[in-house]
TORNU-215037 format. One line per 10 residues: number of its first residue (from 1); their letters; for each residue x, y, z of N, C-alpha, C, O. Coordinates in nm, 2 decimals. Layout:
N
NUM) a) X/Y/Z/X/Y/Z/X/Y/Z/X/Y/Z | ... .
# end
This chain:
230
1) xxxxxxxxxx) -4.91/4.04/1.39/-4.78/4.09/1.34/-4.67/4.07/1.44/-4.56/4.03/1.40 | -4.70/4.09/1.57/-4.59/4.07/1.67/-4.55/3.92/1.67/-4.44/3.89/1.68 | -4.65/3.83/1.66/-4.62/3.69/1.66/-4.54/3.65/1.54/-4.45/3.56/1.55 | -4.56/3.72/1.43/-4.48/3.69/1.31/-4.33/3.72/1.33/-4.24/3.64/1.30 | -4.30/3.84/1.39/-4.17/3.88/1.42/-4.10/3.79/1.52/-3.98/3.76/1.52 | -4.18/3.75/1.62/-4.13/3.66/1.72/-4.09/3.52/1.66/-3.98/3.47/1.69 | -4.17/3.47/1.58/-4.14/3.34/1.51/-4.02/3.36/1.42/-3.94/3.26/1.42 | -4.01/3.47/1.35/-3.89/3.49/1.27/-3.76/3.50/1.35/-3.66/3.44/1.31 | -3.77/3.56/1.47/-3.65/3.57/1.55/-3.61/3.44/1.61/-3.49/3.41/1.62 | -3.71/3.36/1.65/-3.68/3.22/1.70/-3.62/3.14/1.59/-3.52/3.07/1.62 .
11) xxxxxxxxxx) -3.67/3.14/1.47/-3.61/3.06/1.36/-3.47/3.11/1.33/-3.38/3.03/1.30 | -3.44/3.24/1.34/-3.31/3.29/1.31/-3.21/3.24/1.42/-3.10/3.20/1.39 | -3.26/3.24/1.54/-3.17/3.18/1.65/-3.14/3.04/1.63/-3.03/2.99/1.65 | -3.24/2.96/1.59/-3.22/2.82/1.57/-3.13/2.79/1.46/-3.04/2.70/1.47 | -3.14/2.86/1.35/-3.05/2.84/1.24/-2.91/2.89/1.27/-2.81/2.82/1.22 | -2.90/2.99/1.35/-2.77/3.04/1.39/-2.70/2.93/1.48/-2.58/2.91/1.47 | -2.78/2.87/1.56/-2.72/2.77/1.65/-2.67/2.65/1.58/-2.57/2.59/1.62 | -2.73/2.61/1.46/-2.69/2.49/1.39/-2.58/2.52/1.29/-2.55/2.44/1.21 | -2.53/2.64/1.29/-2.42/2.67/1.20/-2.29/2.62/1.26/-2.24/2.67/1.36 | -2.24/2.51/1.21/-2.13/2.43/1.27/-2.01/2.44/1.17/-2.02/2.42/1.05 .
21) xxxxxxxxxx) -1.89/2.46/1.23/-1.77/2.46/1.15/-1.73/2.31/1.11/-1.76/2.22/1.19 | -1.68/2.29/1.00/-1.64/2.16/0.95/-1.49/2.16/0.91/-1.44/2.26/0.86 | -1.42/2.05/0.93/-1.28/2.04/0.89/-1.26/1.89/0.85/-1.34/1.81/0.86 | -1.14/1.87/0.80/-1.10/1.73/0.75/-0.97/1.69/0.81/-0.87/1.77/0.81 | -0.96/1.56/0.85/-0.84/1.51/0.91/-0.82/1.37/0.84/-0.91/1.29/0.83 | -0.69/1.35/0.79/-0.66/1.23/0.72/-0.55/1.16/0.80/-0.46/1.22/0.86 | -0.55/1.02/0.79/-0.45/0.94/0.86/-0.44/0.80/0.79/-0.51/0.78/0.69 | -0.35/0.72/0.84/-0.34/0.59/0.79/-0.37/0.48/0.89/-0.36/0.51/1.01 | -0.40/0.36/0.85/-0.43/0.25/0.94/-0.31/0.22/1.03/-0.19/0.22/0.98 | -0.33/0.21/1.16/-0.23/0.18/1.25/-0.17/0.30/1.32/-0.10/0.28/1.42 .
31) xxxxxxxxxx) -0.20/0.42/1.27/-0.14/0.54/1.33/-0.24/0.59/1.44/-0.35/0.55/1.45 | -0.18/0.68/1.52/-0.27/0.75/1.62/-0.31/0.88/1.56/-0.23/0.97/1.52 | -0.44/0.90/1.54/-0.50/1.02/1.48/-0.55/1.11/1.58/-0.63/1.07/1.67 | -0.52/1.24/1.57/-0.57/1.35/1.66/-0.67/1.43/1.58/-0.64/1.49/1.48 | -0.79/1.44/1.64/-0.89/1.53/1.58/-0.90/1.65/1.67/-0.94/1.64/1.79 | -0.86/1.77/1.62/-0.85/1.89/1.71/-0.99/1.95/1.75/-1.08/1.94/1.67 | -0.99/2.00/1.87/-1.11/2.07/1.92/-1.06/2.15/2.04/-1.00/2.10/2.13 | -1.09/2.28/2.04/-1.05/2.37/2.15/-1.17/2.47/2.18/-1.25/2.50/2.10 | -1.16/2.52/2.31/-1.25/2.63/2.34/-1.17/2.72/2.44/-1.08/2.68/2.50 | -1.22/2.84/2.45/-1.14/2.95/2.52/-1.17/2.94/2.67/-1.29/2.93/2.71 .
41) xxxxxxxxxx) -1.06/2.93/2.75/-1.07/2.93/2.89/-0.99/3.05/2.95/-0.87/3.05/2.94 | -1.06/3.14/3.01/-0.99/3.26/3.07/-0.98/3.24/3.22/-0.87/3.27/3.28 | -1.08/3.19/3.28/-1.08/3.16/3.43/-1.14/3.02/3.45/-1.19/2.96/3.36 | -1.13/2.97/3.57/-1.18/2.84/3.60/-1.33/2.83/3.58/-1.38/2.72/3.56 | -1.40/2.95/3.58/-1.54/2.94/3.56/-1.58/2.91/3.41/-1.69/2.86/3.39 | -1.48/2.92/3.33/-1.50/2.89/3.18/-1.49/2.74/3.16/-1.53/2.70/3.05 | -1.43/2.67/3.25/-1.42/2.52/3.23/-1.55/2.46/3.23/-1.63/2.48/3.32 | -1.58/2.38/3.13/-1.72/2.32/3.12/-1.71/2.18/3.06/-1.61/2.13/3.02 | -1.82/2.12/3.06/-1.83/1.98/3.01/-1.84/1.98/2.86/-1.88/2.08/2.80 | -1.81/1.87/2.80/-1.81/1.85/2.65/-1.82/1.71/2.62/-1.80/1.62/2.70 .
51) xxxxxxxxxx) -1.86/1.68/2.49/-1.87/1.54/2.45/-1.82/1.53/2.31/-1.82/1.62/2.23 | -1.78/1.40/2.27/-1.74/1.37/2.14/-1.84/1.26/2.09/-1.88/1.17/2.17 | -1.89/1.27/1.97/-1.98/1.17/1.92/-1.96/1.14/1.77/-1.89/1.22/1.70 | -2.01/1.03/1.72/-2.00/0.99/1.58/-2.12/1.06/1.50/-2.23/1.07/1.56 | -2.09/1.11/1.38/-2.19/1.17/1.31/-2.19/1.32/1.33/-2.11/1.37/1.41 | -2.27/1.39/1.26/-2.28/1.54/1.27/-2.34/1.58/1.40/-2.42/1.50/1.46 | -2.31/1.70/1.45/-2.37/1.74/1.58/-2.52/1.76/1.57/-2.57/1.83/1.48 | -2.59/1.70/1.66/-2.74/1.72/1.67/-2.78/1.85/1.74/-2.69/1.93/1.77 | -2.91/1.86/1.76/-2.96/1.99/1.83/-2.90/2.00/1.97/-2.89/2.11/2.02 | -2.88/1.88/2.04/-2.83/1.88/2.17/-2.75/1.76/2.20/-2.77/1.66/2.13 .
61) xxxxxxxxxx) -2.66/1.76/2.30/-2.58/1.65/2.33/-2.50/1.60/2.21/-2.47/1.68/2.12 | -2.46/1.47/2.21/-2.38/1.41/2.10/-2.45/1.28/2.06/-2.50/1.21/2.14 | -2.45/1.26/1.93/-2.51/1.14/1.88/-2.40/1.03/1.87/-2.29/1.06/1.83 | -2.44/0.91/1.92/-2.34/0.80/1.93/-2.22/0.85/2.01/-2.11/0.85/1.96 | -2.24/0.88/2.14/-2.14/0.94/2.22/-2.02/0.84/2.24/-2.05/0.72/2.27 | -1.90/0.89/2.22/-1.78/0.80/2.25/-1.70/0.85/2.37/-1.62/0.77/2.42 | -1.72/0.97/2.41/-1.64/1.02/2.53/-1.71/1.14/2.58/-1.76/1.23/2.51 | -1.71/1.15/2.72/-1.76/1.27/2.79/-1.65/1.32/2.89/-1.58/1.24/2.94 | -1.65/1.45/2.91/-1.57/1.51/3.02/-1.64/1.62/3.09/-1.72/1.69/3.03 | -1.61/1.63/3.22/-1.68/1.74/3.29/-1.59/1.87/3.29/-1.62/1.96/3.36 .
71) xxxxxxxxxx) -1.49/1.87/3.21/-1.40/1.98/3.20/-1.27/1.96/3.27/-1.17/2.03/3.24 | -1.27/1.87/3.36/-1.15/1.84/3.44/-1.09/1.70/3.41/-0.97/1.68/3.41 | -1.18/1.61/3.39/-1.14/1.47/3.37/-1.25/1.40/3.28/-1.36/1.45/3.27 | -1.21/1.29/3.23/-1.30/1.21/3.15/-1.39/1.13/3.24/-1.35/1.06/3.33 | -1.52/1.15/3.21/-1.62/1.08/3.30/-1.69/0.97/3.23/-1.75/0.88/3.30 | -1.68/0.96/3.10/-1.75/0.86/3.02/-1.67/0.83/2.90/-1.63/0.92/2.83 | -1.64/0.70/2.88/-1.55/0.66/2.77/-1.60/0.53/2.70/-1.62/0.43/2.77 | -1.63/0.54/2.57/-1.69/0.42/2.50/-1.59/0.32/2.48/-1.62/0.20/2.49 | -1.46/0.35/2.45/-1.35/0.26/2.42/-1.22/0.32/2.46/-1.20/0.44/2.46 | -1.13/0.23/2.50/-0.99/0.28/2.54/-0.92/0.33/2.42/-0.81/0.40/2.44 .
81) xxxxxxxxxx) -0.96/0.31/2.30/-0.90/0.36/2.18/-0.93/0.51/2.16/-0.86/0.58/2.08 | -1.03/0.56/2.23/-1.07/0.71/2.22/-1.02/0.77/2.35/-1.06/0.74/2.46 | -0.93/0.87/2.33/-0.86/0.93/2.45/-0.86/1.09/2.43/-0.86/1.13/2.32 | -0.85/1.16/2.54/-0.83/1.30/2.54/-0.70/1.33/2.61/-0.69/1.33/2.73 | -0.59/1.35/2.53/-0.46/1.36/2.58/-0.42/1.51/2.60/-0.31/1.53/2.66 | -0.50/1.60/2.56/-0.47/1.74/2.58/-0.49/1.79/2.73/-0.54/1.71/2.81 | -0.46/1.91/2.75/-0.48/1.97/2.89/-0.63/2.02/2.89/-0.66/2.13/2.85 | -0.71/1.94/2.96/-0.85/1.97/2.96/-0.89/2.10/3.02/-0.96/2.18/2.97 | -0.83/2.14/3.14/-0.86/2.26/3.21/-0.83/2.39/3.12/-0.88/2.50/3.15 | -0.73/2.37/3.03/-0.70/2.48/2.94/-0.78/2.49/2.81/-0.76/2.58/2.73 .
91) xxxxxxxxxx) -0.87/2.40/2.80/-0.96/2.41/2.68/-0.92/2.32/2.57/-0.98/2.32/2.46 | -0.82/2.24/2.58/-0.77/2.14/2.48/-0.85/2.01/2.49/-0.81/1.93/2.58 | -0.95/1.99/2.41/-1.03/1.87/2.42/-1.02/1.79/2.29/-1.12/1.72/2.25 | -0.90/1.79/2.23/-0.88/1.72/2.11/-0.89/1.57/2.13/-0.85/1.52/2.23 | -0.95/1.50/2.03/-0.97/1.36/2.04/-0.86/1.28/1.98/-0.82/1.32/1.87 | -0.80/1.18/2.05/-0.70/1.10/1.99/-0.76/0.96/1.97/-0.81/0.89/2.06 | -0.75/0.91/1.84/-0.79/0.78/1.81/-0.66/0.69/1.80/-0.58/0.71/1.71 | -0.65/0.59/1.89/-0.53/0.51/1.90/-0.54/0.40/1.80/-0.65/0.33/1.79 | -0.43/0.37/1.73/-0.43/0.26/1.64/-0.55/0.26/1.54/-0.63/0.17/1.55 | -0.55/0.36/1.46/-0.67/0.39/1.38/-0.70/0.27/1.28/-0.61/0.20/1.24 .
101) xxxxxxxxxx) -0.83/0.25/1.26/-0.87/0.15/1.16/-0.96/0.21/1.05/-1.00/0.33/1.07 | -0.98/0.14/0.95/-1.06/0.19/0.84/-1.21/0.22/0.89/-1.27/0.32/0.84 | -1.25/0.14/0.98/-1.39/0.17/1.03/-1.40/0.30/1.11/-1.51/0.34/1.13 | -1.29/0.36/1.15/-1.29/0.49/1.22/-1.32/0.60/1.13/-1.34/0.72/1.17 | -1.32/0.58/1.00/-1.35/0.69/0.90/-1.50/0.74/0.92/-1.59/0.66/0.95 | -1.52/0.86/0.90/-1.65/0.92/0.91/-1.65/1.06/0.98/-1.55/1.12/1.00 | -1.77/1.10/1.01/-1.79/1.24/1.07/-1.78/1.23/1.22/-1.84/1.13/1.28 | -1.71/1.32/1.29/-1.71/1.33/1.44/-1.75/1.47/1.48/-1.72/1.57/1.42 | -1.83/1.47/1.59/-1.88/1.59/1.65/-1.81/1.62/1.78/-1.81/1.54/1.87 | -1.76/1.75/1.79/-1.71/1.80/1.92/-1.81/1.91/1.97/-1.83/2.01/1.90 .
111) xxxxxxxxxx) -1.87/1.88/2.08/-1.97/1.97/2.14/-1.92/2.02/2.28/-1.91/1.94/2.37 | -1.90/2.15/2.29/-1.86/2.21/2.42/-1.99/2.28/2.47/-2.04/2.37/2.41 | -2.03/2.24/2.59/-2.15/2.30/2.65/-2.12/2.43/2.72/-2.05/2.43/2.83 | -2.17/2.54/2.67/-2.15/2.67/2.73/-2.29/2.71/2.79/-2.39/2.69/2.73 | -2.28/2.76/2.91/-2.40/2.80/2.98/-2.48/2.91/2.91/-2.42/2.99/2.84 | -2.61/2.90/2.92/-2.70/2.99/2.84/-2.76/2.92/2.73/-2.72/2.81/2.69 | -2.86/2.99/2.67/-2.94/2.93/2.56/-2.86/2.94/2.43/-2.81/3.05/2.40 | -2.85/2.84/2.35/-2.79/2.84/2.22/-2.65/2.89/2.22/-2.61/2.96/2.12 | -2.57/2.85/2.32/-2.43/2.90/2.33/-2.33/2.79/2.31/-2.21/2.81/2.31 | -2.38/2.66/2.29/-2.28/2.55/2.27/-2.19/2.57/2.15/-2.23/2.62/2.05 .
121) xxxxxxxxxx) -2.06/2.54/2.17/-1.97/2.54/2.06/-1.96/2.41/2.00/-1.93/2.31/2.07 | -1.98/2.40/1.87/-1.99/2.27/1.80/-1.89/2.28/1.67/-1.88/2.38/1.61 | -1.83/2.16/1.65/-1.75/2.15/1.53/-1.76/2.01/1.47/-1.75/1.91/1.55 | -1.78/2.00/1.34/-1.78/1.87/1.28/-1.65/1.84/1.20/-1.60/1.93/1.13 | -1.59/1.73/1.22/-1.47/1.69/1.16/-1.48/1.56/1.08/-1.52/1.46/1.14 | -1.45/1.56/0.96/-1.46/1.44/0.88/-1.32/1.37/0.88/-1.22/1.43/0.85 | -1.32/1.25/0.93/-1.19/1.17/0.94/-1.19/1.07/0.83/-1.28/0.99/0.81 | -1.07/1.06/0.76/-1.05/0.97/0.65/-0.93/0.88/0.69/-0.82/0.94/0.70 | -0.95/0.75/0.71/-0.84/0.66/0.74/-0.81/0.58/0.61/-0.89/0.51/0.56 | -0.68/0.59/0.56/-0.64/0.52/0.44/-0.55/0.40/0.48/-0.49/0.40/0.58 .
131) xxxxxxxxxx) -0.56/0.30/0.39/-0.47/0.18/0.41/-0.33/0.22/0.37/-0.31/0.30/0.28 | -0.24/0.15/0.44/-0.10/0.18/0.41/-0.06/0.12/0.28/-0.10/0.01/0.24 | 0.01/0.20/0.20/0.05/0.16/0.06/0.18/0.07/0.07/0.27/0.10/0.14 | 0.17/-0.04/-0.01/0.28/-0.14/-0.01/0.35/-0.11/-0.15/0.30/-0.13/-0.25 | 0.48/-0.07/-0.14/0.55/-0.04/-0.26/0.62/-0.17/-0.31/0.69/-0.23/-0.23 | 0.61/-0.20/-0.44/0.68/-0.31/-0.49/0.79/-0.26/-0.59/0.77/-0.17/-0.67 | 0.91/-0.32/-0.57/1.02/-0.28/-0.65/1.02/-0.35/-0.79/1.02/-0.47/-0.80 | 1.01/-0.27/-0.90/1.00/-0.32/-1.03/1.14/-0.36/-1.08/1.24/-0.29/-1.05 | 1.16/-0.47/-1.15/1.29/-0.52/-1.19/1.34/-0.42/-1.30/1.27/-0.37/-1.38 | 1.48/-0.41/-1.30/1.55/-0.33/-1.39/1.62/-0.42/-1.49/1.69/-0.51/-1.45 .
141) xxxxxxxxxx) 1.61/-0.39/-1.62/1.67/-0.48/-1.72/1.75/-0.39/-1.81/1.71/-0.28/-1.85 | 1.88/-0.43/-1.83/1.96/-0.36/-1.93/2.03/-0.46/-2.02/2.05/-0.57/-1.98 | 2.06/-0.41/-2.14/2.13/-0.50/-2.24/2.26/-0.43/-2.28/2.26/-0.31/-2.31 | 2.36/-0.51/-2.28/2.49/-0.46/-2.32/2.54/-0.54/-2.44/2.52/-0.66/-2.45 | 2.60/-0.48/-2.54/2.65/-0.54/-2.66/2.80/-0.54/-2.66/2.86/-0.44/-2.63 | 2.86/-0.66/-2.70/3.00/-0.67/-2.71/3.04/-0.64/-2.86/2.97/-0.68/-2.95 | 3.14/-0.56/-2.88/3.19/-0.51/-3.01/3.29/-0.61/-3.06/3.36/-0.68/-2.98 | 3.31/-0.61/-3.19/3.41/-0.70/-3.25/3.55/-0.64/-3.24/3.56/-0.54/-3.18 | 3.65/-0.71/-3.29/3.79/-0.67/-3.27/3.81/-0.54/-3.34/3.91/-0.47/-3.30 | 3.74/-0.51/-3.45/3.76/-0.39/-3.52/3.70/-0.27/-3.46/3.71/-0.16/-3.51 .
151) xxxxxxxxxx) 3.63/-0.29/-3.34/3.57/-0.17/-3.27/3.43/-0.14/-3.31/3.37/-0.05/-3.25 | 3.37/-0.21/-3.41/3.24/-0.18/-3.46/3.15/-0.30/-3.41/3.19/-0.41/-3.41 | 3.02/-0.27/-3.38/2.93/-0.37/-3.33/2.86/-0.43/-3.45/2.80/-0.37/-3.53 | 2.88/-0.56/-3.46/2.83/-0.64/-3.57/2.69/-0.70/-3.54/2.66/-0.70/-3.42 | 2.62/-0.75/-3.64/2.49/-0.80/-3.61/2.49/-0.93/-3.53/2.40/-0.96/-3.45 | 2.61/-1.00/-3.54/2.62/-1.13/-3.47/2.69/-1.11/-3.34/2.73/-1.21/-3.28 | 2.71/-0.99/-3.29/2.78/-0.96/-3.17/2.69/-1.02/-3.05/2.57/-1.02/-3.06 | 2.77/-1.07/-2.95/2.70/-1.13/-2.84/2.62/-1.03/-2.76/2.67/-0.92/-2.74 | 2.51/-1.07/-2.71/2.42/-0.99/-2.63/2.40/-1.05/-2.49/2.36/-1.17/-2.48 | 2.43/-0.98/-2.38/2.41/-1.02/-2.25/2.30/-0.95/-2.18/2.31/-0.82/-2.18 .
161) xxxxxxxxxx) 2.20/-1.01/-2.13/2.09/-0.95/-2.06/2.09/-0.99/-1.92/2.09/-1.11/-1.88 | 2.08/-0.89/-1.83/2.08/-0.92/-1.68/1.95/-0.86/-1.63/1.92/-0.75/-1.67 | 1.88/-0.93/-1.54/1.76/-0.88/-1.48/1.77/-0.91/-1.33/1.79/-1.02/-1.29 | 1.74/-0.81/-1.25/1.73/-0.83/-1.11/1.65/-0.72/-1.05/1.65/-0.61/-1.10 | 1.59/-0.74/-0.93/1.51/-0.63/-0.86/1.61/-0.52/-0.82/1.73/-0.55/-0.80 | 1.55/-0.40/-0.80/1.63/-0.29/-0.76/1.67/-0.30/-0.61/1.76/-0.23/-0.57 | 1.61/-0.39/-0.53/1.64/-0.40/-0.39/1.63/-0.54/-0.35/1.56/-0.62/-0.41 | 1.71/-0.58/-0.24/1.71/-0.71/-0.18/1.75/-0.82/-0.28/1.70/-0.93/-0.28 | 1.85/-0.79/-0.37/1.90/-0.89/-0.46/2.05/-0.90/-0.43/2.13/-0.81/-0.46 | 2.09/-1.02/-0.38/2.23/-1.04/-0.35/2.31/-1.10/-0.47/2.42/-1.07/-0.49 .
171) xxxxxxxxxx) 2.24/-1.18/-0.56/2.29/-1.23/-0.68/2.20/-1.20/-0.80/2.08/-1.22/-0.78 | 2.25/-1.15/-0.90/2.17/-1.12/-1.02/2.17/-1.23/-1.12/2.28/-1.26/-1.17 | 2.05/-1.29/-1.15/2.05/-1.40/-1.25/2.08/-1.34/-1.38/2.04/-1.23/-1.41 | 2.16/-1.41/-1.46/2.19/-1.36/-1.59/2.19/-1.47/-1.70/2.22/-1.59/-1.67 | 2.15/-1.43/-1.82/2.14/-1.52/-1.93/2.23/-1.47/-2.04/2.22/-1.36/-2.08 | 2.32/-1.56/-2.09/2.42/-1.51/-2.19/2.41/-1.60/-2.31/2.40/-1.73/-2.30 | 2.42/-1.54/-2.43/2.42/-1.62/-2.56/2.53/-1.56/-2.64/2.52/-1.44/-2.68 | 2.64/-1.63/-2.67/2.75/-1.58/-2.74/2.77/-1.66/-2.87/2.84/-1.76/-2.87 | 2.72/-1.61/-2.98/2.75/-1.68/-3.11/2.88/-1.63/-3.16/2.95/-1.55/-3.10 | 2.92/-1.69/-3.28/3.05/-1.65/-3.34/3.04/-1.51/-3.39/2.94/-1.47/-3.45 .
181) xxxxxxxxxx) 3.14/-1.43/-3.36/3.14/-1.29/-3.40/3.17/-1.27/-3.55/3.14/-1.16/-3.60 | 3.23/-1.37/-3.62/3.26/-1.36/-3.76/3.26/-1.49/-3.82/3.28/-1.59/-3.76 | 3.23/-1.50/-3.96/3.23/-1.63/-4.03/3.37/-1.69/-4.04/3.38/-1.81/-4.05 | 3.48/-1.60/-4.03/3.61/-1.66/-4.03/3.64/-1.75/-3.91/3.71/-1.85/-3.92 | 3.58/-1.71/-3.80/3.60/-1.79/-3.68/3.54/-1.93/-3.70/3.60/-2.03/-3.66 | 3.42/-1.93/-3.76/3.36/-2.06/-3.79/3.44/-2.15/-3.89/3.45/-2.27/-3.87 | 3.50/-2.08/-3.99/3.58/-2.16/-4.09/3.71/-2.21/-4.02/3.75/-2.32/-4.05 | 3.77/-2.13/-3.93/3.89/-2.18/-3.86/3.86/-2.30/-3.77/3.93/-2.39/-3.77 | 3.74/-2.29/-3.71/3.71/-2.41/-3.62/3.68/-2.53/-3.71/3.72/-2.64/-3.67 | 3.62/-2.52/-3.82/3.59/-2.63/-3.91/3.72/-2.69/-3.97/3.73/-2.81/-3.97 .
191) xxxxxxxxxx) 3.81/-2.60/-4.01/3.94/-2.65/-4.06/4.02/-2.73/-3.95/4.08/-2.83/-3.98 | 4.02/-2.68/-3.83/4.09/-2.75/-3.72/4.03/-2.88/-3.70/4.10/-2.98/-3.67 | 3.89/-2.89/-3.70/3.83/-3.02/-3.68/3.87/-3.12/-3.79/3.89/-3.24/-3.77 | 3.87/-3.07/-3.92/3.91/-3.16/-4.03/4.05/-3.21/-4.02/4.08/-3.32/-4.04 | 4.14/-3.11/-3.98/4.28/-3.15/-3.97/4.30/-3.26/-3.86/4.38/-3.35/-3.88 | 4.23/-3.24/-3.75/4.24/-3.33/-3.64/4.18/-3.47/-3.68/4.24/-3.57/-3.65 | 4.08/-3.47/-3.77/4.02/-3.60/-3.81/4.12/-3.67/-3.91/4.13/-3.79/-3.90 | 4.19/-3.59/-4.00/4.29/-3.65/-4.09/4.40/-3.71/-4.02/4.45/-3.82/-4.05 | 4.45/-3.64/-3.92/4.57/-3.69/-3.84/4.53/-3.81/-3.76/4.62/-3.90/-3.75 | 4.41/-3.82/-3.71/4.37/-3.94/-3.64/4.36/-4.06/-3.74/4.40/-4.17/-3.70 .
201) xxxxxxxxxx) 4.31/-4.04/-3.86/4.30/-4.15/-3.96/4.44/-4.19/-4.00/4.46/-4.31/-4.01 | 4.54/-4.10/-4.03/4.67/-4.14/-4.07/4.74/-4.22/-3.96/4.82/-4.31/-3.99 | 4.72/-4.17/-3.83/4.78/-4.25/-3.72/4.72/-4.39/-3.71/4.80/-4.48/-3.69 | 4.59/-4.40/-3.74/4.53/-4.53/-3.74/4.59/-4.62/-3.85/4.61/-4.74/-3.83 | 4.60/-4.56/-3.97/4.66/-4.64/-4.08/4.80/-4.68/-4.05/4.84/-4.80/-4.09 | 4.88/-4.60/-3.99/5.02/-4.64/-3.96/5.03/-4.75/-3.86/5.11/-4.84/-3.87 | 4.94/-4.74/-3.76/4.94/-4.85/-3.67/4.90/-4.98/-3.73/4.96/-5.09/-3.70 | 4.80/-4.98/-3.82/4.76/-5.10/-3.89/4.87/-5.16/-3.98/4.89/-5.28/-3.98 | 4.95/-5.07/-4.05/5.06/-5.12/-4.13/5.17/-5.18/-4.05/5.23/-5.28/-4.09 | 5.19/-5.12/-3.93/5.29/-5.18/-3.84/5.25/-5.32/-3.80/5.34/-5.41/-3.80 .
211) xxxxxxxxxx) 5.13/-5.34/-3.77/5.08/-5.47/-3.73/5.09/-5.57/-3.84/5.13/-5.69/-3.82 | 5.06/-5.53/-3.96/5.07/-5.62/-4.08/5.21/-5.66/-4.11/5.24/-5.78/-4.14 | 5.30/-5.56/-4.10/5.45/-5.59/-4.12/5.50/-5.70/-4.02/5.57/-5.79/-4.06 | 5.46/-5.68/-3.89/5.51/-5.77/-3.79/5.45/-5.91/-3.82/5.52/-6.01/-3.80 | 5.33/-5.92/-3.86/5.27/-6.05/-3.89/5.34/-6.12/-4.01/5.36/-6.24/-4.00 | 5.37/-6.04/-4.11/5.44/-6.10/-4.23/5.58/-6.15/-4.19/5.62/-6.26/-4.23 | 5.65/-6.07/-4.10/5.78/-6.12/-4.06/5.77/-6.25/-3.98/5.85/-6.34/-4.00 | 5.67/-6.26/-3.90/5.65/-6.38/-3.82/5.63/-6.50/-3.91/5.68/-6.61/-3.89 | 5.54/-6.48/-4.02/5.51/-6.59/-4.11/5.63/-6.63/-4.19/5.66/-6.75/-4.20 | 5.71/-6.54/-4.24/5.83/-6.57/-4.31/5.93/-6.64/-4.22/6.00/-6.74/-4.27 .
221) xxxxxxxxxx) 5.95/-6.60/-4.10/6.04/-6.66/-4.01/6.00/-6.81/-3.98/6.08/-6.90/-3.97 | 5.87/-6.83/-3.97/5.82/-6.97/-3.95/5.85/-7.06/-4.07/5.88/-7.17/-4.06 | 5.83/-6.99/-4.19/5.86/-7.07/-4.32/6.00/-7.11/-4.33/6.04/-7.22/-4.36 | 6.09/-7.02/-4.29/6.24/-7.04/-4.30/6.27/-7.15/-4.20/6.35/-7.24/-4.23 | 6.22/-7.15/-4.08/6.25/-7.25/-3.98/6.21/-7.39/-4.03/6.28/-7.49/-4.01 | 6.08/-7.39/-4.08/6.03/-7.52/-4.14/6.12/-7.57/-4.25/6.14/-7.70/-4.26 | 6.17/-7.48/-4.34/6.25/-7.53/-4.45/6.38/-7.59/-4.40/6.43/-7.68/-4.46 | 6.44/-7.53/-4.30/6.56/-7.58/-4.25/6.55/-7.72/-4.19/6.63/-7.80/-4.22 | 6.44/-7.75/-4.12/6.42/-7.88/-4.07/6.39/-7.98/-4.18/6.43/-8.10/-4.17 | 6.33/-7.94/-4.28/6.30/-8.03/-4.39/6.42/-8.06/-4.47/6.42/-8.13/-4.57 .
# end
């Protein structure tokens, strides 16, 4: 019976030791991401060693260790991209990931080693690194209608459509189609063309008559001169 209670007590301690707090930190590619972790320091005796590792906190130490500190300074560093910029002696052991990448996403373990059995302070933080979003400016299109002289918009009124991006556009390309606003305009243009054609024909006929008259005069003059000699 005693051994049963002892085993139960040991299992309770072990399960209590593995109760780890979890949190979430999000960032974007290229940014410096800070993963928070603190422990309480009242006197210099409370300053202790700690480690950061990838993955959830194991039973001891850190899995895939990326940085170690003795409480005063960094003693082991996997990469220069992993830094402890906080005040270590005051208990600020937050991890800074410099120039974050997508591969940095995942679970991180902060383990502070406290003297005594099953006293370590552990926290798991899930880091999510997202890619930077590229915004594209959608083009804006509007249509304007020109009204007729009477103030009402007719079916044959001209329509002008302009399309350009909302940003970075110095000149807006435009397409215009302007038909006749009324059938009377078309008739006026047709009449003017006919009148111009008739005037050109009459002018051509007058010029031809003038040339014929001059020719006849020359012939008659030649006949008169010949008659005089004969």
